[in-house]
PDB file of N, CA, C and O in Angstrom:
ATOM      1  N   MET A   1      46.686   1.136 -60.229  1.00  0.00           N
ATOM      2  CA  MET A   1      45.782   1.792 -58.886  1.00  0.00           C
ATOM      3  C   MET A   1      44.366   1.826 -59.053  1.00  0.00           C
ATOM      4  O   MET A   1      43.814   1.776 -60.151  1.00  0.00           O
ATOM      5  N   LYS A   2      43.694   1.924 -57.781  1.00  0.00           N
ATOM      6  CA  LYS A   2      42.340   1.833 -57.639  1.00  0.00           C
ATOM      7  C   LYS A   2      42.015   3.495 -57.741  1.00  0.00           C
ATOM      8  O   LYS A   2      42.642   4.226 -56.975  1.00  0.00           O
ATOM      9  N   PRO A   3      41.184   4.007 -58.542  1.00  0.00           N
ATOM     10  CA  PRO A   3      40.516   5.334 -58.671  1.00  0.00           C
ATOM     11  C   PRO A   3      39.908   5.533 -57.223  1.00  0.00           C
ATOM     12  O   PRO A   3      40.210   6.549 -56.598  1.00  0.00           O
ATOM     13  N   MET A   4      39.089   4.622 -56.695  1.00  0.00           N
ATOM     14  CA  MET A   4      38.471   5.082 -55.120  1.00  0.00           C
ATOM     15  C   MET A   4      39.684   5.275 -54.565  1.00  0.00           C
ATOM     16  O   MET A   4      39.782   6.500 -54.492  1.00  0.00           O
ATOM     17  N   LEU A   5      40.842   4.703 -54.051  1.00  0.00           N
ATOM     18  CA  LEU A   5      41.683   5.005 -53.023  1.00  0.00           C
ATOM     19  C   LEU A   5      42.440   6.384 -53.467  1.00  0.00           C
ATOM     20  O   LEU A   5      42.885   7.159 -52.621  1.00  0.00           O
ATOM     21  N   ILE A   6      42.527   6.579 -54.638  1.00  0.00           N
ATOM     22  CA  ILE A   6      43.313   7.839 -55.023  1.00  0.00           C
ATOM     23  C   ILE A   6      42.701   9.349 -54.481  1.00  0.00           C
ATOM     24  O   ILE A   6      43.183  10.307 -53.876  1.00  0.00           O
ATOM     25  N   PHE A   7      41.402   9.013 -55.033  1.00  0.00           N
ATOM     26  CA  PHE A   7      40.170   9.764 -54.591  1.00  0.00           C
ATOM     27  C   PHE A   7      40.088  10.083 -52.645  1.00  0.00           C
ATOM     28  O   PHE A   7      40.081  11.170 -52.066  1.00  0.00           O
ATOM     29  N   LEU A   8      40.049   8.984 -52.185  1.00  0.00           N
ATOM     30  CA  LEU A   8      40.183   8.912 -50.748  1.00  0.00           C
ATOM     31  C   LEU A   8      41.547   9.588 -50.052  1.00  0.00           C
ATOM     32  O   LEU A   8      41.595  10.210 -48.991  1.00  0.00           O
ATOM     33  N   GLY A   9      42.455   9.330 -50.816  1.00  0.00           N
ATOM     34  CA  GLY A   9      43.857   9.644 -50.268  1.00  0.00           C
ATOM     35  C   GLY A   9      43.748  11.404 -50.615  1.00  0.00           C
ATOM     36  O   GLY A   9      44.322  12.170 -49.841  1.00  0.00           O
ATOM     37  N   THR A  10      43.188  11.812 -51.490  1.00  0.00           N
ATOM     38  CA  THR A  10      43.332  13.402 -52.021  1.00  0.00           C
ATOM     39  C   THR A  10      42.377  14.338 -51.043  1.00  0.00           C
ATOM     40  O   THR A  10      42.610  15.420 -50.504  1.00  0.00           O
ATOM     41  N   ILE A  11      41.062  13.379 -51.032  1.00  0.00           N
ATOM     42  CA  ILE A  11      40.271  14.141 -49.820  1.00  0.00           C
ATOM     43  C   ILE A  11      40.659  14.023 -48.528  1.00  0.00           C
ATOM     44  O   ILE A  11      40.327  14.943 -47.781  1.00  0.00           O
ATOM     45  N   LEU A  12      41.492  12.814 -47.924  1.00  0.00           N
ATOM     46  CA  LEU A  12      42.285  13.191 -46.738  1.00  0.00           C
ATOM     47  C   LEU A  12      43.412  14.035 -46.506  1.00  0.00           C
ATOM     48  O   LEU A  12      43.738  14.225 -45.335  1.00  0.00           O
ATOM     49  N   ILE A  13      44.111  14.615 -47.494  1.00  0.00           N
ATOM     50  CA  ILE A  13      44.935  15.672 -47.748  1.00  0.00           C
ATOM     51  C   ILE A  13      44.281  16.922 -47.547  1.00  0.00           C
ATOM     52  O   ILE A  13      44.720  17.744 -46.744  1.00  0.00           O
ATOM     53  N   PHE A  14      43.093  17.143 -48.339  1.00  0.00           N
ATOM     54  CA  PHE A  14      42.394  18.518 -48.184  1.00  0.00           C
ATOM     55  C   PHE A  14      42.091  18.701 -46.754  1.00  0.00           C
ATOM     56  O   PHE A  14      42.292  19.775 -46.187  1.00  0.00           O
ATOM     57  N   ILE A  15      41.521  17.470 -46.059  1.00  0.00           N
ATOM     58  CA  ILE A  15      40.839  17.526 -44.764  1.00  0.00           C
ATOM     59  C   ILE A  15      42.068  18.115 -44.076  1.00  0.00           C
ATOM     60  O   ILE A  15      41.956  19.170 -43.452  1.00  0.00           O
ATOM     61  N   GLY A  16      43.129  17.534 -44.156  1.00  0.00           N
ATOM     62  CA  GLY A  16      44.452  17.859 -43.263  1.00  0.00           C
ATOM     63  C   GLY A  16      44.685  19.014 -43.280  1.00  0.00           C
ATOM     64  O   GLY A  16      44.839  19.685 -42.259  1.00  0.00           O
ATOM     65  N   PHE A  17      44.765  19.545 -44.697  1.00  0.00           N
ATOM     66  CA  PHE A  17      44.819  20.982 -44.943  1.00  0.00           C
ATOM     67  C   PHE A  17      43.762  22.097 -44.216  1.00  0.00           C
ATOM     68  O   PHE A  17      44.174  23.098 -43.631  1.00  0.00           O
ATOM     69  N   PHE A  18      42.373  21.756 -44.352  1.00  0.00           N
ATOM     70  CA  PHE A  18      41.506  22.411 -43.946  1.00  0.00           C
ATOM     71  C   PHE A  18      41.633  22.331 -42.181  1.00  0.00           C
ATOM     72  O   PHE A  18      41.368  23.350 -41.543  1.00  0.00           O
ATOM     73  N   VAL A  19      41.894  21.540 -41.730  1.00  0.00           N
ATOM     74  CA  VAL A  19      42.205  21.453 -40.229  1.00  0.00           C
ATOM     75  C   VAL A  19      43.506  22.136 -39.617  1.00  0.00           C
ATOM     76  O   VAL A  19      43.518  22.694 -38.519  1.00  0.00           O
ATOM     77  N   VAL A  20      44.453  22.037 -40.354  1.00  0.00           N
ATOM     78  CA  VAL A  20      45.518  23.020 -39.967  1.00  0.00           C
ATOM     79  C   VAL A  20      45.138  24.506 -40.350  1.00  0.00           C
ATOM     80  O   VAL A  20      45.278  25.384 -39.499  1.00  0.00           O
ATOM     81  N   THR A  21      44.851  24.688 -41.107  1.00  0.00           N
ATOM     82  CA  THR A  21      44.298  26.236 -41.486  1.00  0.00           C
ATOM     83  C   THR A  21      43.286  26.530 -40.678  1.00  0.00           C
ATOM     84  O   THR A  21      43.317  27.752 -40.534  1.00  0.00           O
ATOM     85  N   LEU A  22      42.142  25.940 -39.892  1.00  0.00           N
ATOM     86  CA  LEU A  22      41.713  26.197 -39.006  1.00  0.00           C
ATOM     87  C   LEU A  22      42.241  26.325 -37.664  1.00  0.00           C
ATOM     88  O   LEU A  22      41.847  27.165 -36.856  1.00  0.00           O
ATOM     89  N   GLY A  23      43.104  25.502 -37.461  1.00  0.00           N
ATOM     90  CA  GLY A  23      43.577  25.738 -35.915  1.00  0.00           C
ATOM     91  C   GLY A  23      44.648  26.956 -36.144  1.00  0.00           C
ATOM     92  O   GLY A  23      45.156  27.321 -35.084  1.00  0.00           O
ATOM     93  N   MET A  24      45.026  27.550 -37.125  1.00  0.00           N
ATOM     94  CA  MET A  24      46.129  28.664 -37.319  1.00  0.00           C
ATOM     95  C   MET A  24      45.017  30.112 -37.204  1.00  0.00           C
ATOM     96  O   MET A  24      45.427  31.152 -36.688  1.00  0.00           O
ATOM     97  N   ILE A  25      43.602  29.989 -37.756  1.00  0.00           N
ATOM     98  CA  ILE A  25      42.762  31.048 -37.701  1.00  0.00           C
ATOM     99  C   ILE A  25      42.010  31.147 -36.735  1.00  0.00           C
ATOM    100  O   ILE A  25      41.714  32.282 -36.363  1.00  0.00           O
ATOM    101  N   LEU A  26      41.490  30.026 -36.058  1.00  0.00           N
ATOM    102  CA  LEU A  26      40.631  30.158 -34.727  1.00  0.00           C
ATOM    103  C   LEU A  26      41.527  30.373 -33.568  1.00  0.00           C
ATOM    104  O   LEU A  26      42.477  29.630 -33.321  1.00  0.00           O
ATOM    105  N   PRO A  27      41.180  31.470 -32.821  1.00  0.00           N
ATOM    106  CA  PRO A  27      42.026  31.709 -31.437  1.00  0.00           C
ATOM    107  C   PRO A  27      41.735  30.563 -30.787  1.00  0.00           C
ATOM    108  O   PRO A  27      40.735  29.903 -31.068  1.00  0.00           O
ATOM    109  N   SER A  28      42.730  30.169 -29.700  1.00  0.00           N
ATOM    110  CA  SER A  28      42.610  29.220 -28.763  1.00  0.00           C
ATOM    111  C   SER A  28      42.153  30.163 -27.310  1.00  0.00           C
ATOM    112  O   SER A  28      42.285  31.380 -27.182  1.00  0.00           O
ATOM    113  N   GLU A  29      41.653  29.305 -26.416  1.00  0.00           N
ATOM    114  CA  GLU A  29      41.202  29.785 -25.268  1.00  0.00           C
ATOM    115  C   GLU A  29      42.264  30.429 -24.183  1.00  0.00           C
ATOM    116  O   GLU A  29      42.054  31.285 -23.324  1.00  0.00           O
ATOM    117  N   LYS A  30      43.656  29.619 -24.563  1.00  0.00           N
ATOM    118  CA  LYS A  30      44.290  30.578 -23.572  1.00  0.00           C
ATOM    119  C   LYS A  30      45.230  31.137 -24.364  1.00  0.00           C
ATOM    120  O   LYS A  30      45.891  30.335 -25.023  1.00  0.00           O
ATOM    121  N   THR A  31      45.541  32.577 -24.521  1.00  0.00           N
ATOM    122  CA  THR A  31      46.531  33.012 -25.309  1.00  0.00           C
ATOM    123  C   THR A  31      48.004  32.973 -24.328  1.00  0.00           C
ATOM    124  O   THR A  31      48.055  32.266 -23.322  1.00  0.00           O
ATOM    125  N   GLU A  32      48.998  33.707 -24.714  1.00  0.00           N
ATOM    126  CA  GLU A  32      50.204  33.574 -24.338  1.00  0.00           C
ATOM    127  C   GLU A  32      50.358  34.554 -22.957  1.00  0.00           C
ATOM    128  O   GLU A  32      50.987  34.161 -21.975  1.00  0.00           O
ATOM    129  N   LYS A  33      49.784  35.709 -23.009  1.00  0.00           N
ATOM    130  CA  LYS A  33      49.265  36.211 -21.729  1.00  0.00           C
ATOM    131  C   LYS A  33      48.715  36.091 -20.637  1.00  0.00           C
ATOM    132  O   LYS A  33      48.900  36.711 -19.590  1.00  0.00           O
ATOM    133  N   ASN A  34      47.635  34.815 -21.029  1.00  0.00           N
ATOM    134  CA  ASN A  34      46.827  34.026 -19.775  1.00  0.00           C
ATOM    135  C   ASN A  34      47.572  33.186 -19.198  1.00  0.00           C
ATOM    136  O   ASN A  34      47.248  32.802 -18.074  1.00  0.00           O
ATOM    137  N   ILE A  35      48.794  32.677 -19.841  1.00  0.00           N
ATOM    138  CA  ILE A  35      49.302  31.269 -19.435  1.00  0.00           C
ATOM    139  C   ILE A  35      50.423  32.070 -17.946  1.00  0.00           C
ATOM    140  O   ILE A  35      51.234  32.990 -18.055  1.00  0.00           O
ATOM    141  N   HIS A  36      50.130  31.477 -16.994  1.00  0.00           N
ATOM    142  CA  HIS A  36      51.215  31.720 -16.052  1.00  0.00           C
ATOM    143  C   HIS A  36      52.112  30.963 -15.693  1.00  0.00           C
ATOM    144  O   HIS A  36      52.041  29.793 -16.070  1.00  0.00           O
ATOM    145  N   GLU A  37      53.198  31.375 -14.880  1.00  0.00           N
ATOM    146  CA  GLU A  37      54.655  30.101 -14.759  1.00  0.00           C
ATOM    147  C   GLU A  37      53.858  29.177 -14.405  1.00  0.00           C
ATOM    148  O   GLU A  37      53.601  28.519 -15.413  1.00  0.00           O
ATOM    149  N   GLU A  38      53.199  28.674 -13.298  1.00  0.00           N
ATOM    150  CA  GLU A  38      52.885  27.470 -12.675  1.00  0.00           C
ATOM    151  C   GLU A  38      52.215  26.855 -13.976  1.00  0.00           C
ATOM    152  O   GLU A  38      52.812  25.819 -14.266  1.00  0.00           O
ATOM    153  N   ASP A  39      51.297  27.101 -14.763  1.00  0.00           N
ATOM    154  CA  ASP A  39      51.000  26.179 -15.621  1.00  0.00           C
ATOM    155  C   ASP A  39      51.695  25.781 -16.684  1.00  0.00           C
ATOM    156  O   ASP A  39      51.281  24.903 -17.441  1.00  0.00           O
ATOM    157  N   LYS A  40      52.839  26.405 -16.837  1.00  0.00           N
ATOM    158  CA  LYS A  40      53.860  25.825 -17.830  1.00  0.00           C
ATOM    159  C   LYS A  40      54.718  24.892 -17.538  1.00  0.00           C
ATOM    160  O   LYS A  40      55.460  24.286 -18.311  1.00  0.00           O
ATOM    161  N   LYS A  41      54.551  24.729 -15.823  1.00  0.00           N
ATOM    162  CA  LYS A  41      55.305  23.289 -15.253  1.00  0.00           C
ATOM    163  C   LYS A  41      54.561  22.132 -15.349  1.00  0.00           C
ATOM    164  O   LYS A  41      55.069  21.050 -15.054  1.00  0.00           O
ATOM    165  N   ASP A  42      53.006  22.262 -15.861  1.00  0.00           N
ATOM    166  CA  ASP A  42      52.257  21.150 -15.780  1.00  0.00           C
ATOM    167  C   ASP A  42      52.369  20.516 -17.232  1.00  0.00           C
ATOM    168  O   ASP A  42      51.948  19.365 -17.352  1.00  0.00           O
ATOM    169  N   ILE A  43      52.915  21.179 -18.390  1.00  0.00           N
ATOM    170  CA  ILE A  43      52.674  20.859 -19.667  1.00  0.00           C
ATOM    171  C   ILE A  43      53.798  19.192 -19.678  1.00  0.00           C
ATOM    172  O   ILE A  43      54.833  18.925 -19.067  1.00  0.00           O
ATOM    173  N   GLN A  44      53.069  18.489 -20.544  1.00  0.00           N
ATOM    174  CA  GLN A  44      53.667  17.174 -20.761  1.00  0.00           C
ATOM    175  C   GLN A  44      54.075  16.890 -22.136  1.00  0.00           C
ATOM    176  O   GLN A  44      53.363  17.411 -22.994  1.00  0.00           O
ATOM    177  N   TYR A  45      55.082  16.165 -22.549  1.00  0.00           N
ATOM    178  CA  TYR A  45      55.249  16.086 -23.742  1.00  0.00           C
ATOM    179  C   TYR A  45      55.986  14.753 -24.172  1.00  0.00           C
ATOM    180  O   TYR A  45      56.701  14.373 -23.245  1.00  0.00           O
ATOM    181  N   SER A  46      56.024  14.237 -24.852  1.00  0.00           N
ATOM    182  CA  SER A  46      56.644  13.379 -25.781  1.00  0.00           C
ATOM    183  C   SER A  46      56.661  12.777 -27.219  1.00  0.00           C
ATOM    184  O   SER A  46      55.573  12.611 -27.771  1.00  0.00           O
ATOM    185  N   GLY A  47      57.437  12.546 -27.658  1.00  0.00           N
ATOM    186  CA  GLY A  47      57.675  12.217 -29.243  1.00  0.00           C
ATOM    187  C   GLY A  47      58.357  11.178 -29.593  1.00  0.00           C
ATOM    188  O   GLY A  47      58.733  10.375 -28.740  1.00  0.00           O
ATOM    189  N   ILE A  48      58.623  11.024 -30.876  1.00  0.00           N
ATOM    190  CA  ILE A  48      59.017   9.776 -31.644  1.00  0.00           C
ATOM    191  C   ILE A  48      59.806  10.657 -32.412  1.00  0.00           C
ATOM    192  O   ILE A  48      59.403  11.778 -32.721  1.00  0.00           O
ATOM    193  N   VAL A  49      61.243  10.076 -32.836  1.00  0.00           N
ATOM    194  CA  VAL A  49      62.004  10.931 -34.008  1.00  0.00           C
ATOM    195  C   VAL A  49      62.676   9.311 -34.458  1.00  0.00           C
ATOM    196  O   VAL A  49      63.429   8.576 -33.818  1.00  0.00           O
ATOM    197  N   MET A  50      61.988   9.122 -35.950  1.00  0.00           N
ATOM    198  CA  MET A  50      62.623   8.031 -36.824  1.00  0.00           C
ATOM    199  C   MET A  50      63.956   8.755 -37.734  1.00  0.00           C
ATOM    200  O   MET A  50      63.993   9.800 -38.384  1.00  0.00           O
ATOM    201  N   ILE A  51      65.027   7.689 -37.458  1.00  0.00           N
ATOM    202  CA  ILE A  51      66.064   8.171 -38.170  1.00  0.00           C
ATOM    203  C   ILE A  51      66.201   6.734 -38.689  1.00  0.00           C
ATOM    204  O   ILE A  51      66.603   5.783 -38.018  1.00  0.00           O
ATOM    205  N   GLY A  52      65.780   6.697 -40.086  1.00  0.00           N
ATOM    206  CA  GLY A  52      66.293   5.291 -40.813  1.00  0.00           C
ATOM    207  C   GLY A  52      65.216   4.181 -39.973  1.00  0.00           C
ATOM    208  O   GLY A  52      64.027   4.437 -39.783  1.00  0.00           O
ATOM    209  N   PRO A  53      65.718   3.246 -39.642  1.00  0.00           N
ATOM    210  CA  PRO A  53      65.101   2.156 -38.704  1.00  0.00           C
ATOM    211  C   PRO A  53      65.272   2.416 -37.348  1.00  0.00           C
ATOM    212  O   PRO A  53      64.788   1.574 -36.592  1.00  0.00           O
ATOM    213  N   ILE A  54      65.979   3.605 -36.729  1.00  0.00           N
ATOM    214  CA  ILE A  54      66.118   3.789 -35.580  1.00  0.00           C
ATOM    215  C   ILE A  54      65.195   4.452 -34.773  1.00  0.00           C
ATOM    216  O   ILE A  54      65.242   5.676 -34.902  1.00  0.00           O
ATOM    217  N   PRO A  55      64.288   3.988 -33.903  1.00  0.00           N
ATOM    218  CA  PRO A  55      63.436   5.007 -33.324  1.00  0.00           C
ATOM    219  C   PRO A  55      64.091   5.598 -32.281  1.00  0.00           C
ATOM    220  O   PRO A  55      64.800   4.901 -31.555  1.00  0.00           O
ATOM    221  N   ILE A  56      63.926   7.204 -32.017  1.00  0.00           N
ATOM    222  CA  ILE A  56      64.058   7.603 -30.540  1.00  0.00           C
ATOM    223  C   ILE A  56      63.133   8.212 -30.104  1.00  0.00           C
ATOM    224  O   ILE A  56      62.517   9.046 -30.768  1.00  0.00           O
ATOM    225  N   VAL A  57      62.874   7.913 -28.936  1.00  0.00           N
ATOM    226  CA  VAL A  57      61.738   8.494 -27.988  1.00  0.00           C
ATOM    227  C   VAL A  57      62.265   9.237 -27.133  1.00  0.00           C
ATOM    228  O   VAL A  57      63.384   8.933 -26.722  1.00  0.00           O
ATOM    229  N   PHE A  58      61.627  10.371 -26.652  1.00  0.00           N
ATOM    230  CA  PHE A  58      61.924  11.537 -25.774  1.00  0.00           C
ATOM    231  C   PHE A  58      60.721  12.015 -25.160  1.00  0.00           C
ATOM    232  O   PHE A  58      59.639  11.744 -25.682  1.00  0.00           O
ATOM    233  N   GLY A  59      60.791  12.730 -24.056  1.00  0.00           N
ATOM    234  CA  GLY A  59      59.733  13.184 -23.580  1.00  0.00           C
ATOM    235  C   GLY A  59      60.076  13.572 -21.866  1.00  0.00           C
ATOM    236  O   GLY A  59      61.170  13.326 -21.358  1.00  0.00           O
ATOM    237  N   ASN A  60      59.059  14.139 -21.203  1.00  0.00           N
ATOM    238  CA  ASN A  60      59.317  14.335 -19.633  1.00  0.00           C
ATOM    239  C   ASN A  60      58.085  13.526 -18.816  1.00  0.00           C
ATOM    240  O   ASN A  60      57.794  13.809 -17.654  1.00  0.00           O
ATOM    241  N   SER A  61      57.522  12.658 -19.460  1.00  0.00           N
ATOM    242  CA  SER A  61      56.436  11.793 -18.974  1.00  0.00           C
ATOM    243  C   SER A  61      56.479  10.411 -19.287  1.00  0.00           C
ATOM    244  O   SER A  61      56.349   9.994 -20.437  1.00  0.00           O
ATOM    245  N   PRO A  62      56.688   9.573 -18.137  1.00  0.00           N
ATOM    246  CA  PRO A  62      56.408   8.167 -18.397  1.00  0.00           C
ATOM    247  C   PRO A  62      55.402   7.725 -19.108  1.00  0.00           C
ATOM    248  O   PRO A  62      55.493   7.175 -20.205  1.00  0.00           O
ATOM    249  N   GLY A  63      54.559   7.920 -18.590  1.00  0.00           N
ATOM    250  CA  GLY A  63      53.141   7.502 -19.623  1.00  0.00           C
ATOM    251  C   GLY A  63      52.794   7.971 -20.922  1.00  0.00           C
ATOM    252  O   GLY A  63      52.187   7.278 -21.738  1.00  0.00           O
ATOM    253  N   LEU A  64      53.178   9.160 -21.128  1.00  0.00           N
ATOM    254  CA  LEU A  64      53.185   9.535 -22.530  1.00  0.00           C
ATOM    255  C   LEU A  64      54.187   8.635 -23.366  1.00  0.00           C
ATOM    256  O   LEU A  64      53.953   7.996 -24.392  1.00  0.00           O
ATOM    257  N   MET A  65      55.343   8.754 -22.663  1.00  0.00           N
ATOM    258  CA  MET A  65      56.583   7.793 -23.298  1.00  0.00           C
ATOM    259  C   MET A  65      56.194   6.261 -23.667  1.00  0.00           C
ATOM    260  O   MET A  65      56.392   5.828 -24.803  1.00  0.00           O
ATOM    261  N   ILE A  66      55.779   5.681 -22.915  1.00  0.00           N
ATOM    262  CA  ILE A  66      55.054   4.479 -22.639  1.00  0.00           C
ATOM    263  C   ILE A  66      54.069   4.428 -24.048  1.00  0.00           C
ATOM    264  O   ILE A  66      54.295   3.566 -24.897  1.00  0.00           O
ATOM    265  N   LEU A  67      53.138   5.262 -24.195  1.00  0.00           N
ATOM    266  CA  LEU A  67      51.839   5.837 -25.183  1.00  0.00           C
ATOM    267  C   LEU A  67      52.901   5.670 -26.555  1.00  0.00           C
ATOM    268  O   LEU A  67      52.811   4.675 -27.275  1.00  0.00           O
ATOM    269  N   SER A  68      53.695   6.530 -26.764  1.00  0.00           N
ATOM    270  CA  SER A  68      54.852   6.828 -27.797  1.00  0.00           C
ATOM    271  C   SER A  68      55.250   5.599 -28.022  1.00  0.00           C
ATOM    272  O   SER A  68      55.147   5.450 -29.240  1.00  0.00           O
ATOM    273  N   VAL A  69      55.661   4.593 -27.530  1.00  0.00           N
ATOM    274  CA  VAL A  69      56.233   3.282 -27.742  1.00  0.00           C
ATOM    275  C   VAL A  69      55.331   2.885 -28.555  1.00  0.00           C
ATOM    276  O   VAL A  69      55.624   2.795 -29.747  1.00  0.00           O
ATOM    277  N   LEU A  70      53.916   2.527 -28.063  1.00  0.00           N
ATOM    278  CA  LEU A  70      52.848   2.021 -28.068  1.00  0.00           C
ATOM    279  C   LEU A  70      52.499   1.981 -29.773  1.00  0.00           C
ATOM    280  O   LEU A  70      52.317   1.054 -30.562  1.00  0.00           O
ATOM    281  N   ILE A  71      52.507   3.675 -29.924  1.00  0.00           N
ATOM    282  CA  ILE A  71      52.082   3.904 -31.288  1.00  0.00           C
ATOM    283  C   ILE A  71      53.376   3.852 -32.186  1.00  0.00           C
ATOM    284  O   ILE A  71      53.192   3.901 -33.402  1.00  0.00           O
ATOM    285  N   LEU A  72      54.395   3.777 -31.813  1.00  0.00           N
ATOM    286  CA  LEU A  72      55.763   3.411 -32.454  1.00  0.00           C
ATOM    287  C   LEU A  72      55.281   2.095 -33.054  1.00  0.00           C
ATOM    288  O   LEU A  72      54.814   1.966 -34.185  1.00  0.00           O
ATOM    289  N   LEU A  73      55.446   1.181 -32.190  1.00  0.00           N
ATOM    290  CA  LEU A  73      55.029  -0.260 -32.517  1.00  0.00           C
ATOM    291  C   LEU A  73      53.976  -0.550 -33.622  1.00  0.00           C
ATOM    292  O   LEU A  73      54.070  -1.369 -34.536  1.00  0.00           O
ATOM    293  N   ALA A  74      52.994   0.264 -33.353  1.00  0.00           N
ATOM    294  CA  ALA A  74      51.522  -0.036 -34.192  1.00  0.00           C
ATOM    295  C   ALA A  74      51.915   0.493 -35.681  1.00  0.00           C
ATOM    296  O   ALA A  74      51.373   0.040 -36.689  1.00  0.00           O
ATOM    297  N   MET A  75      52.834   1.419 -35.706  1.00  0.00           N
ATOM    298  CA  MET A  75      53.076   2.182 -36.993  1.00  0.00           C
ATOM    299  C   MET A  75      54.242   0.952 -37.414  1.00  0.00           C
ATOM    300  O   MET A  75      54.103   0.535 -38.564  1.00  0.00           O
ATOM    301  N   ILE A  76      55.278   0.383 -36.677  1.00  0.00           N
ATOM    302  CA  ILE A  76      55.976  -0.400 -37.373  1.00  0.00           C
ATOM    303  C   ILE A  76      55.312  -1.718 -37.865  1.00  0.00           C
ATOM    304  O   ILE A  76      55.662  -2.191 -38.946  1.00  0.00           O
ATOM    305  N   LEU A  77      54.303  -2.364 -37.053  1.00  0.00           N
ATOM    306  CA  LEU A  77      53.375  -3.129 -37.560  1.00  0.00           C
ATOM    307  C   LEU A  77      52.800  -3.132 -38.995  1.00  0.00           C
ATOM    308  O   LEU A  77      52.733  -3.983 -39.882  1.00  0.00           O
ATOM    309  N   TRP A  78      52.338  -1.601 -38.852  1.00  0.00           N
ATOM    310  CA  TRP A  78      51.417  -1.702 -40.100  1.00  0.00           C
ATOM    311  C   TRP A  78      52.213  -1.011 -41.442  1.00  0.00           C
ATOM    312  O   TRP A  78      51.609  -0.800 -42.494  1.00  0.00           O
ATOM    313  N   VAL A  79      53.599  -0.702 -41.259  1.00  0.00           N
ATOM    314  CA  VAL A  79      54.560  -0.918 -42.352  1.00  0.00           C
ATOM    315  C   VAL A  79      54.700  -2.436 -42.708  1.00  0.00           C
ATOM    316  O   VAL A  79      54.406  -2.854 -43.828  1.00  0.00           O
ATOM    317  N   PHE A  80      55.094  -3.121 -41.853  1.00  0.00           N
ATOM    318  CA  PHE A  80      55.236  -4.503 -42.241  1.00  0.00           C
ATOM    319  C   PHE A  80      54.204  -5.191 -42.984  1.00  0.00           C
ATOM    320  O   PHE A  80      54.365  -5.900 -43.978  1.00  0.00           O
ATOM    321  N   LEU A  81      53.000  -4.869 -42.321  1.00  0.00           N
ATOM    322  CA  LEU A  81      51.949  -5.729 -42.932  1.00  0.00           C
ATOM    323  C   LEU A  81      51.545  -5.454 -44.194  1.00  0.00           C
ATOM    324  O   LEU A  81      51.027  -6.230 -44.996  1.00  0.00           O
ATOM    325  N   PHE A  82      51.892  -3.953 -44.371  1.00  0.00           N
ATOM    326  CA  PHE A  82      51.642  -3.374 -45.774  1.00  0.00           C
ATOM    327  C   PHE A  82      52.945  -3.655 -46.968  1.00  0.00           C
ATOM    328  O   PHE A  82      52.820  -3.530 -48.186  1.00  0.00           O
ATOM    329  N   TYR A  83      54.014  -4.005 -46.333  1.00  0.00           N
ATOM    330  CA  TYR A  83      54.848  -4.327 -47.210  1.00  0.00           C
ATOM    331  C   TYR A  83      54.737  -5.804 -47.211  1.00  0.00           C
ATOM    332  O   TYR A  83      55.101  -6.210 -48.314  1.00  0.00           O
ATOM    333  N   MET A  84      54.417  -6.682 -46.505  1.00  0.00           N
ATOM    334  CA  MET A  84      54.072  -7.976 -47.024  1.00  0.00           C
ATOM    335  C   MET A  84      53.038  -8.168 -48.043  1.00  0.00           C
ATOM    336  O   MET A  84      53.073  -9.128 -48.813  1.00  0.00           O
ATOM    337  N   SER A  85      52.036  -7.201 -48.067  1.00  0.00           N
ATOM    338  CA  SER A  85      50.750  -7.167 -48.752  1.00  0.00           C
ATOM    339  C   SER A  85      51.043  -6.918 -50.146  1.00  0.00           C
ATOM    340  O   SER A  85      50.156  -7.158 -50.966  1.00  0.00           O
ATOM    341  N   VAL A  86      52.006  -6.534 -50.479  1.00  0.00           N
ATOM    342  CA  VAL A  86      52.597  -5.894 -51.947  1.00  0.00           C
ATOM    343  C   VAL A  86      53.054  -6.672 -52.647  1.00  0.00           C
ATOM    344  O   VAL A  86      54.165  -7.155 -52.427  1.00  0.00           O
ATOM    345  N   LYS A  87      52.270  -7.016 -53.738  1.00  0.00           N
ATOM    346  CA  LYS A  87      52.998  -8.153 -54.656  1.00  0.00           C
ATOM    347  C   LYS A  87      53.833  -7.394 -55.686  1.00  0.00           C
ATOM    348  O   LYS A  87      53.418  -6.557 -56.487  1.00  0.00           O
ATOM    349  N   ILE A  88      55.100  -7.838 -55.523  1.00  0.00           N
ATOM    350  CA  ILE A  88      56.055  -7.599 -56.560  1.00  0.00           C
ATOM    351  C   ILE A  88      56.023  -8.245 -57.845  1.00  0.00           C
ATOM    352  O   ILE A  88      56.167  -9.468 -57.862  1.00  0.00           O
ATOM    353  N   PRO A  89      55.841  -7.566 -59.022  1.00  0.00           N
ATOM    354  CA  PRO A  89      55.765  -8.102 -60.344  1.00  0.00           C
ATOM    355  C   PRO A  89      57.079  -8.776 -60.756  1.00  0.00           C
ATOM    356  O   PRO A  89      58.122  -8.290 -60.319  1.00  0.00           O
ATOM    357  N   LYS A  90      57.124  -9.799 -61.517  1.00  0.00           N
ATOM    358  CA  LYS A  90      58.141 -10.610 -61.956  1.00  0.00           C
ATOM    359  C   LYS A  90      58.183 -10.064 -63.518  1.00  0.00           C
ATOM    360  O   LYS A  90      58.991 -10.539 -64.317  1.00  0.00           O
TER     361      LYS A  90
END
């Protein structure tokens, strides 16, 4: 293993923990009391669930679902390229 990659991975993990903690501590502009019923109707979502090699895409916005599929394809391509670049010792 390369020590520099281990160091960068560790730094990225700590940055991720910091961002999540900061997001929990700092209040958002809209609290639950300020959100009206008509604002809740405008919320759009989309997501991907991977069960083994089978992707399940869900959401209520066609545009976001297309974006999710594109991100899914990029992730699959990245994993495939990573798998092809790993040398298996004999």
